[in-house]
MARZA-913821 format. One record per residue: y, x, z of N, C-alpha, C in turn. Coordinates in steps of 0.05 Angstrom, whole numbers, padded with zeros to 5 digits, always signed. Each point is the difference from the previous one (the first is absolute). Layout:
# MARZA-913821
YXZYXZYXZ...
END
This chain:
# MARZA-913821
-00023+00017+00000+00023-00017+00000+00025+00018+00000+00015-00002-00021+00025+00016-00002+00024-00018-00005+00021+00005+00015+00025-00013-00004+00020+00022-00009+00014-00005-00021+00020+00019-00010+00025-00001+00018+00008+00022+00011+00022+00001+00019+00026-00009-00013+00006+00008-00024+00025-00008-00013+00002-00030-00003-00023-00013-00006+00000-00029-00004+00004-00014+00027-00012+00010+00021+00003-00011+00027+00029+00002+00009+00013+00023-00005+00028+00004+00007+00018-00019-00015-00006-00004-00026+00016-00019-00016-00004-00029+00009-00025-00006+00007-00007-00028+00008+00014-00008+00026+00000+00018+00019+00011-00006+00027+00029+00009+00004+00011+00016-00019+00028+00006+00002+00007+00028+00011-00019+00019-00001+00006+00027+00009-00015+00010+00024+00002+00026+00005-00017+00011+00022+00007-00010+00028+00025-00006+00005+00007-00010+00026-00012-00027+00006+00001-00018-00020-00012-00026+00004-00030+00001+00002-00013+00018-00016-00029+00003+00001-00008+00010+00028+00016+00019+00010-00006+00012+00026+00001-00021+00022+00018-00020-00002+00002-00021+00020-00022-00020-00001-00016-00001-00021-00021-00019-00002-00023+00006+00019-00003+00025+00009-00022+00008+00016+00007-00004+00030-00021-00003+00016+00003-00004+00029-00017+00021+00014+00011+00019+00014+00029+00006+00003+00011+00011-00027+00026-00004-00004+00013+00008-00025-00003+00030-00005-00004+00007-00025-00001+00028-00009+00029+00010-00003+00003+00025-00005+00026+00011-00007+00003+00001-00030+00024+00000-00009+00006+00001-00029-00012+00025-00012+00001+00022+00015-00010+00025-00011-00031+00000-00002-00013-00015+00018-00029-00002-00002-00008-00014-00025+00014-00021-00007-00005-00015-00025+00005+00018-00024+00021+00016+00001+00007+00018-00022-00021+00021-00005-00016+00006+00020-00021+00021-00003-00026-00011-00012-00001-00025-00007-00025-00012-00009-00010+00011-00027+00017+00010-00017-00009+00010-00026-00002-00023-00020-00017+00003-00020-00003-00021-00021-00013-00025+00009-00018+00002+00020-00015-00024+00009+00003-00003+00030+00000-00026+00009+00001-00006+00028-00026+00008+00013+00001+00013+00024-00025+00008+00014-00018-00025+00005-00026+00005+00000-00020-00021+00002+00005-00021+00022+00004+00010+00025+00003-00019+00022+00026-00016-00002+00021+00013-00009+00025-00014-00004-00002-00020-00022-00015+00006-00021-00004-00019-00022-00015-00024+00009-00021+00004+00016-00015-00023+00011+00018-00018+00017+00016+00013+00017+00018-00016+00017+00019-00017-00017+00012+00013-00021+00019-00015-00017-00014-00023-00014-00024+00005-00010-00015-00021-00015-00008-00023+00019-00008+00006+00024-00008-00020+00019+00024-00016+00010+00022+00013+00005+00024-00013+00011+00017-00014-00021+00002+00013-00023+00017-00010-00022-00017-00002-00025-00014-00022-00005-00018-00003-00023+00015+00004-00027+00026-00004+00000+00015+00004-00025+00000+00029-00009-00006+00018+00018-00001+00029-00006-00023+00006-00019-00018-00019-00005-00023+00005-00018+00009+00006-00029+00025-00008-00007+00009+00006-00027+00004+00030-00004+00000+00015+00021+00003+00029-00002-00026+00015+00000-00023-00014+00000-00026+00013-00002-00003+00013-00028-00010+00024+00000-00004+00014-00025-00026-00008-00013+00001-00008-00026-00024-00008-00015-00014+00025-00011-00023-00005-00014-00015+00022-00012+00016+00015-00020+00018-00014-00014+00015+00014-00021+00025+00015+00011+00003-00001+00027+00022+00015+00012+00026-00015+00002+00001-00026-00007+00024-00015+00002-00003-00021+00022+00022-00012+00007+00000-00022+00021+00011-00025-00012-00005-00023+00012+00011-00025-00009+00030+00001+00002+00010+00014+00020+00029+00003+00004+00013+00014-00025-00013+00021-00010+00010+00014-00024-00002-00018-00024-00022-00014-00004-00004-00017-00023+00020-00023-00001+00008-00009+00023+00020-00022+00002+00028+00010-00004+00004+00026+00000+00027+00011-00004+00016+00000+00026-00015+00000+00023+00014-00001+00026+00003-00028+00010+00001-00003+00026+00002-00026+00013+00023+00002+00019+00016-00022+00003+00022+00002+00020-00010+00007+00028+00016+00014+00014-00008+00010+00027-00008-00023+00018-00020+00005+00017-00009-00020+00019+00019+00002+00024+00008-00023+00010+00017+00000+00024-00017+00006+00024+00008+00020+00015-00015+00007+00024+00015-00010+00024-00014-00006+00022+00013-00011+00024+00020+00021+00011+00023-00010+00008+00021+00017+00011-00002+00000+00030+00008+00023+00011+00001+00002+00029+00025-00013+00011-00001-00008+00025+00024-00012+00012+00023+00019+00001+00024-00009-00006+00023+00017+00001+00015-00001+00027-00010-00017+00018+00013-00002+00026-00006+00024+00017+00020+00009+00014-00005+00023+00018-00012-00010+00026-00009+00018+00017-00014-00008+00024+00017-00016+00019+00026+00005+00001+00017-00015+00018+00001-00029-00008+00002-00005-00026+00001-00028-00010-00027-00013+00005-00022+00013-00004-00026-00011+00005-00003-00008+00029+00009+00017+00019-00001-00007+00028+00017-00024+00007+00024-00002-00012+00017-00022+00005-00012-00026-00010-00014+00001-00023-00014-00024-00010-00022-00008+00019-00015+00019+00010-00022-00006+00019+00011-00013+00025+00022+00009+00009+00012-00011+00025+00016-00025-00004+00002-00009-00025+00014-00025-00005+00029+00002-00002+00011+00024-00002+00029+00003-00001+00011-00004-00029-00017+00005-00020+00008-00002-00028-00021-00018-00013+00009-00016-00019-00018-00017-00015-00014+00016-00021-00025-00008-00006-00014+00012-00022+00013-00008-00027-00003+00018-00019+00009-00008-00027+00020+00017-00010
END
């Protein structure tokens, strides 16, 4: 099972966003060290968690569905909360409304 790194980066929007998909998150530099193909365990995690990543699987002829389609718009990944810890504590204590 091989996933092409360049296609995964294009699909999810870059190394920073790909790094945030993992739990615990990887570093951007760790993703940049992957080379041409995503490492086996990371590829399994991506395919199990995000079935849409299957378009980046390499076929016998060396191409992917992502390449044959001419690229696919980036997948929206979940964003982390932008609230700082003081705001989160205030919400928990009922001093500030959620939202």
